[in-house]
MIKE-682230 format. One record per residue: residue in three letters; z, x, y of N, C-alpha, C in turn. Coordinates in Angstrom, 2 decimals. Each point is the difference from the previous one (the first is absolute). Example, Ala and Ser with C-alpha at 12.3 -4.5 7.8 and 13.67 -1.06 7.14 Angstrom:
<pts>
     r      n_c3      n_c1      n_c2     ca_c3     ca_c1     ca_c2      c_c3      c_c1      c_c2
   ALA      7.80     13.19     -5.69      0.00     -0.89      1.19      0.00      0.90      1.20
   SER     -0.72     -0.35      1.05      0.06      0.82      1.19      0.73     -0.77      1.09
</pts>
This chain:
<pts>
     r      n_c3      n_c1      n_c2     ca_c3     ca_c1     ca_c2      c_c3      c_c1      c_c2
   MET     93.52     73.42     98.47      0.62      0.62     -1.22      0.50      1.48      0.12
   SER      1.05     -0.03     -0.23      0.99      1.53      0.28     -0.26      0.72     -1.39
   ILE     -0.45      1.11      0.05     -0.17      0.86     -1.03      1.07      1.14     -0.01
   VAL      0.67      0.33     -1.13      1.11      0.93      0.21     -0.08      1.05     -1.03
   ARG      0.57      1.13      0.11      0.01      1.08     -1.06      1.54      0.18     -0.27
   LEU      0.19      0.11     -1.26      1.51      0.13     -0.44     -0.13      1.13     -0.95
   ILE      0.90      0.96     -0.01      0.17      1.10     -0.81      1.40      0.08     -0.38
   TYR      0.16      0.07     -1.51      1.41      0.18     -0.44      0.06      1.02     -1.07
   ALA      1.18      0.57     -0.30      0.27      0.82     -1.04      1.03     -0.61     -0.97
   SER      0.04      0.19     -1.38      0.97     -0.62     -0.69      0.09      0.99     -1.26
   LYS      1.06     -0.17     -0.74      0.11      0.66     -1.21     -0.42     -1.10     -1.27
   ILE     -0.46      0.61     -1.00     -0.28     -0.85     -1.20      1.24     -0.08     -0.77
   LYS      0.39     -1.26     -0.59      1.02     -0.01     -0.63      0.06      0.71     -1.53
   ALA      0.97      0.49     -0.46     -0.08      0.77     -1.14     -0.62     -0.96     -1.28
   GLY     -0.71      0.79     -0.78     -0.60     -0.96     -1.12     -1.48     -0.43      0.29
   TYR     -0.45      0.18      1.13     -1.58     -0.34      0.28     -0.66      1.34      0.35
   GLY     -1.31     -0.02     -0.51     -0.81      1.08     -0.08     -1.32     -0.36      0.59
   PRO     -0.95      0.95     -0.12     -1.42     -0.15      0.39     -0.64     -1.21     -0.44
   ASN      0.14     -0.09     -1.43     -0.64     -1.30     -0.51      0.36     -1.37      0.69
   ASP      1.29     -0.09      0.18      0.68     -1.18      0.77     -0.72     -0.09      1.30
   ILE     -0.08      1.12      0.76     -0.68      0.03      1.26     -1.35     -0.55     -0.10
   MET     -0.77      0.49     -0.88     -1.31     -0.46     -0.22     -0.21     -1.48     -0.06
   LYS      0.84     -0.60     -0.79      0.04     -1.39     -0.11      0.33     -0.75      1.42
   ILE      0.91      0.57      0.68      0.33     -0.46      1.28     -1.32      0.12      0.97
   VAL     -0.51      1.15     -0.02     -1.11      0.09      0.75     -1.20     -0.88     -0.27
   GLU     -0.27     -0.28     -1.28     -1.08     -0.90     -0.35      0.21     -1.52      0.45
   VAL      1.18     -0.38      0.01      0.56     -1.24      0.44     -0.15     -0.06      1.47
   SER      0.43      1.04      0.71      0.20      0.07      1.48     -1.50      0.02      0.58
   GLU     -0.90      0.69     -0.78     -1.30      0.09      0.72     -0.68     -1.41      0.12
   LYS      0.14     -0.81     -1.11     -0.36     -1.43      0.12      0.61     -0.72      0.98
   ASN      1.52     -0.05      0.02      0.62     -0.79      1.06     -0.40      0.54      1.26
   ASN     -0.01      1.20      0.27     -0.32      0.49      1.29     -1.30     -0.31      0.48
   GLN     -0.86      0.01     -0.77     -1.47     -0.41      0.44      0.03     -1.45      0.40
   GLN      0.72     -0.91     -0.80     -0.03     -1.29      0.50      0.79     -0.27      1.24
   LYS      1.02      0.83      0.24      0.74     -0.34      1.18     -0.49      0.94      1.16
   GLY     -1.08      0.83     -0.11     -0.62      0.81      1.01      0.82      1.21      0.41
   ILE      0.90      0.51     -1.02      0.75      1.09      0.27     -0.81      1.28     -0.63
   THR      0.02      0.92      0.98     -0.54      1.43     -0.61      1.31      0.96      0.10
   GLY     -0.37      1.15     -0.56      1.03      1.00      0.09     -0.07      1.03     -0.96
   ALA      0.87      0.93     -0.31      0.04      1.05     -0.85      1.43      0.18     -0.43
   LEU      0.10      0.45     -1.44      1.15      0.18     -0.66     -0.09      1.40     -0.62
   CYS      1.24      0.75      0.15     -0.02      1.36     -0.53      1.27     -0.06     -0.92
   PHE      0.00      0.24     -1.19      1.07      0.09     -0.84      0.11      1.43     -0.49
   GLY      1.28      0.28      0.18      0.34      1.55     -0.70      1.09     -0.34     -1.18
   PRO      0.50      1.04     -0.46      0.86     -0.25     -1.31      1.10     -1.00      0.40
   ARG      0.58     -0.05      1.20      1.10     -1.04      0.35     -0.16     -0.85      1.19
   HIS     -1.11      0.39      0.72     -0.13     -0.61      1.28     -1.42     -0.72      0.26
   PHE      0.17     -0.95      0.93     -1.08     -0.82      0.49     -0.06      0.21      1.50
   LEU     -1.33      0.22      0.26     -0.32      0.07      1.37     -1.14     -1.24      0.30
   GLN      0.18     -0.94      0.76     -1.03     -1.12      0.00     -0.22     -0.35      1.52
   CYS     -1.34     -0.11      0.14     -0.49     -0.64      1.44     -0.70     -1.44     -0.33
   LEU      0.50     -0.93      0.72     -0.54     -1.26     -0.11     -0.55     -0.50      1.37
   GLU     -1.16     -0.55      0.08     -0.75     -0.21      1.18     -0.54     -1.54     -0.35
   GLY      0.35     -0.89      1.07     -0.64     -1.27     -0.08      0.75     -0.97      1.03
   GLN     -0.15     -1.18      0.02      0.58     -1.15      0.86      1.59      0.26     -0.03
   ARG      0.52      0.00      0.99      1.47      0.02      0.26      0.79     -0.85     -1.03
   ASP     -0.13     -1.31      0.01      0.83     -0.63     -1.03     -0.37      0.29     -1.31
   VAL     -0.95      0.41     -0.58     -0.36      0.12     -1.30      0.57      1.49     -0.55
   VAL     -0.03      0.95      1.00      0.49      1.24     -0.26      1.50     -0.04     -0.02
   ASN      0.60     -0.83      0.85      1.40     -0.22      0.20      0.66     -0.55     -1.39
   ARG     -0.70     -1.02     -0.52      0.23     -0.56     -1.15     -0.03      0.86     -1.16
   LEU     -1.12      0.70     -0.09     -0.15      1.04     -1.17      1.24      0.96      0.13
   TYR      0.28      0.62      1.17      0.96      1.09      0.15      1.55     -0.65     -0.44
   ASN      0.20     -1.24      0.32      1.15     -0.71     -0.42      0.23     -0.01     -1.71
   THR     -1.30     -0.20     -0.38     -0.19     -0.14     -1.58      0.28      1.31     -0.47
   ILE     -0.42      1.13      0.60      0.24      1.39     -0.49      1.43      0.42     -0.01
   VAL      0.68     -0.34      1.22      1.38      0.27      0.33      0.87     -0.60     -1.15
   THR     -0.41     -1.13     -0.51      0.85     -0.70     -1.19     -0.40      0.32     -1.12
   ASP     -1.16      0.78     -0.41     -0.54      0.29     -1.13      0.93      0.89     -0.78
   GLU      0.48     -0.34     -1.26      1.07      0.88     -0.77     -0.67      1.38     -0.33
   ARG     -1.38      0.15     -0.05     -0.52      1.36     -0.20      0.06      0.99      1.18
   HIS      0.50     -0.55      1.07     -0.01      1.00      1.18      1.59      0.06      0.36
   THR      0.32      1.26      0.45      1.40      0.17      0.54     -0.14      0.70      1.21
   ASP      0.81      0.00      0.87      0.14      0.83      1.36     -1.31     -0.19      0.74
   VAL     -0.50     -1.26      0.22     -1.06     -0.25      0.88      0.36      0.37      1.14
   GLU     -0.88      0.83      0.87      0.10      0.29      1.24     -1.20     -0.14      0.85
   LEU      0.13     -0.74      1.05     -1.02     -0.26      0.93     -0.31      1.28      0.76
   LEU     -1.24      0.45     -0.02     -0.52      1.24      0.59     -0.74     -0.29      1.45
   TYR     -0.75     -1.19     -0.02     -0.93     -0.33      1.07     -0.30     -1.22      0.02
   TYR     -0.07     -0.72      1.14     -0.35     -1.45      0.14     -0.54     -0.17      1.37
   SER     -1.22     -0.32      0.06     -0.73     -0.26      1.38     -1.31     -0.79     -0.05
   ASP     -0.27     -0.64      1.05     -1.18     -0.62      0.17     -1.13      1.03     -0.02
   ILE     -1.30     -0.35     -0.54     -0.86      0.95      0.03     -1.40     -0.80      0.45
   ASP     -0.89      0.97      0.56     -1.13     -0.69      0.34     -1.16      0.11     -1.07
   GLU      0.06      0.89     -0.98     -0.92      0.09     -1.17      0.92      0.75     -1.10
   ARG     -0.68     -0.44     -1.17      0.75      0.56     -1.31     -0.49      1.26     -0.16
   VAL      0.84      0.80     -0.68     -0.36      1.25     -0.49     -0.52     -0.10     -1.55
   PHE      0.49     -0.85     -0.68     -0.46     -0.12     -1.31     -0.90     -1.35     -0.19
   SER     -0.77     -0.03      0.62     -0.83     -1.49      0.05     -0.82     -0.03     -1.36
   ASP     -0.22      1.20     -0.59     -0.74     -0.18     -1.29      0.80     -0.13     -1.24
   TRP      1.30      0.06      0.32      1.01      0.16     -1.22      0.94     -1.26     -0.15
   ALA     -0.22     -0.94     -0.96      0.97     -1.07     -0.06      1.31      0.64     -0.53
   MET     -0.09      0.98     -0.77      1.16      0.84     -0.26     -0.35      1.40     -0.49
   GLY     -0.17      0.85      0.84     -0.38      1.28     -0.62      1.30      0.66     -0.66
   TYR     -0.25      0.37     -1.15      1.14      0.59     -0.73     -0.25      1.48     -0.46
   VAL      0.84      0.71      0.47      0.05      1.43     -0.27      1.24      0.53     -0.50
   LEU     -0.13      0.69     -1.26      1.14      0.74     -0.57      0.20      1.21      0.64
   ALA      1.06      0.33      0.46      0.42      1.25      0.57      0.07      1.09     -1.13
   GLU     -1.12      0.57     -0.27      0.10      0.86     -1.22     -0.21      1.42      0.59
   GLN     -0.22      1.00     -1.09     -0.04      1.32      0.30     -0.96      0.27      0.97
   SER     -1.26     -0.59     -0.01     -1.17      0.32      0.91      0.28     -0.43      1.49
   LEU      1.12     -0.76      0.23      0.31     -0.29      1.33      1.09      0.67      0.59
   HIS      0.58      1.09     -0.74      1.11      0.61      0.60     -0.29      0.65      1.31
   GLU     -1.45      0.42      0.12     -0.26      0.78      1.46      0.12     -0.97      1.11
   ILE     -0.44     -1.27     -0.32      0.05     -1.13      1.22      1.46     -0.41      0.10
   VAL      0.79      0.04     -1.14      1.55     -0.32      0.36      0.51      1.05      0.90
   PHE     -0.31      1.39     -0.46      0.67      1.05      0.77     -0.57      0.05      1.41
   ARG     -1.19     -0.23      0.37     -0.66     -0.16      1.18      0.74     -0.91      0.91
   PHE      0.48     -1.16     -0.50      0.73     -1.13      0.94      1.37      0.12     -0.14
   SER      0.71      0.65     -1.01      1.44      0.09     -0.07      0.79      1.42     -0.12
   GLY     -0.99      0.93     -0.08      0.57      1.23     -0.10      0.64      0.39     -1.47
   ASN     -0.24     -0.98     -0.84      0.71      0.03     -1.25     -0.98     -0.66     -1.09
   SER     -0.04      0.77     -1.08     -0.99     -0.16     -1.01      0.38     -1.44     -0.83
   GLN      1.24     -0.35     -0.06      0.36     -1.29     -0.66     -0.16     -1.16      0.89
   PHE     -0.55     -1.05     -0.59     -0.35     -1.10      0.86      1.33     -0.80      0.18
   ASN      0.36     -0.13      1.24      1.27     -0.83      0.27     -0.39     -0.62      1.45
   PRO     -0.42     -1.30     -0.23     -0.46     -0.63      1.23      0.97     -0.18      0.99
   TYR      1.32      0.07     -0.21      1.07     -0.21      0.80      0.18      1.07      1.06
   GLU     -0.69      1.08     -0.21     -0.07      1.17      0.89     -1.18     -0.10      1.10
   PHE     -0.92     -0.99     -0.14     -0.94     -0.01      0.77      0.43     -0.94      1.45
   THR     -0.47      0.52      1.03     -0.02     -1.03      1.21     -1.03     -0.97     -0.29
   SER      0.00     -1.06      0.96     -1.17     -1.06     -0.24     -1.35      0.72      0.34
   LYS     -0.20      0.79      0.84     -1.25      0.78      0.24     -0.55      0.73     -1.28
   GLN      1.07      0.78     -0.55     -0.39      0.82     -1.31     -0.29     -1.06     -1.20
   ALA      0.67     -1.11      0.08     -0.20     -0.88     -1.07     -1.41     -0.48     -0.17
   ILE     -0.49     -0.60      1.22     -1.44     -0.52      0.18     -0.86      1.07     -0.21
   ARG      0.21      1.18      0.61     -1.05      1.05     -0.15     -0.05      0.43     -1.37
   PHE      1.15      0.31     -0.83      0.08      0.29     -1.46     -0.77     -0.86     -0.67
   LEU      0.23     -1.44      0.27     -0.80     -0.94     -0.96     -1.47      0.03      0.23
   GLN     -0.50      0.17      1.16     -1.26      0.22      0.31     -0.54      1.14     -0.65
   ALA      0.68      1.21      0.10     -0.45      1.33     -0.64     -0.14     -0.18     -1.54
   VAL      0.98     -0.84     -0.49      0.09     -0.04     -1.50     -1.25     -1.05     -0.45
   VAL     -0.33     -1.01      0.84     -0.96     -0.92     -0.46     -1.40      0.68      0.07
   GLU     -0.05      0.91      1.14     -1.38      0.68      0.34     -0.18      1.00     -1.27
   GLU      1.09      0.64     -0.43     -0.08      0.93     -0.93     -0.47     -0.60     -1.46
   ARG      0.68     -1.26     -0.18     -0.27     -0.84     -1.23     -1.48     -0.29      0.02
   GLN     -0.42     -0.51      1.09     -1.59     -0.51      0.23     -0.91      1.07     -0.32
   LYS      0.31      1.38      0.51     -0.77      1.07     -0.36     -0.05      0.26     -1.43
   SER      1.17     -0.15     -0.52     -0.07      0.35     -1.42     -0.65     -0.89     -0.89
   ILE     -0.09     -1.28      0.41     -0.59     -1.10     -0.69     -1.59      0.39      0.13
   LYS     -0.25      0.26      1.30     -1.43      0.17      0.34     -0.56      1.34     -0.75
   THR      0.73      1.04     -0.14     -0.22      1.02     -0.82     -0.38     -0.22     -1.43
   LYS      0.88     -0.81     -0.71     -0.13     -0.58     -1.29     -1.14     -0.69     -0.27
   VAL     -0.38     -0.88      0.95     -1.13     -0.76     -0.01     -1.32      0.81     -0.11
   GLU     -0.11      1.10      0.98     -0.98      0.80      0.31     -0.27      0.86     -1.39
   GLU      1.22      0.39     -0.45     -0.21      0.94     -1.41     -0.54     -0.90     -0.99
   THR      0.42     -1.30     -0.15     -0.34     -1.01     -1.03     -1.57     -0.22      0.10
   GLU     -0.44     -0.12      1.27     -1.33     -0.24      0.19     -0.91      1.07     -0.30
   SER      0.52      1.15      0.39     -0.77      1.45     -0.34     -0.11      0.28     -1.53
   MET      0.71     -0.72     -0.73      0.07      0.20     -1.52     -0.88     -0.85     -0.61
   ALA     -0.21     -1.05      0.78     -1.03     -1.17     -0.68     -1.46      0.56      0.02
</pts>
């Protein structure tokens, strides 16, 4: 069984926003779990950066669907390779909004405070997604600990 990692960048078509993206993420999480796909999605005001990991044929079919999805424009493949292990094995579809709190991470990987995944190399893209997911997990853990300490 060949496992691959695919990373792409795209622009969101005008008229779509964060609420639309959340609906996509909800459906994607269910579908991806059923198909054995893991990954992460970062969405900024105009851009997507997504990593998909899974069986080659399944990831290829999903990517072909994304390329023809009317909500995406300027889809650009940044990375595609066989892998030995998944980076996002715990995420059916980790979703992170490129918001103000992540500007430091964006700057660290691109030298620019504006999220533009087209500026990333393939190595920067995967490292960026890892850093963003780690930051999001820390934030969630902190919120849980604060809630528990209030109880």
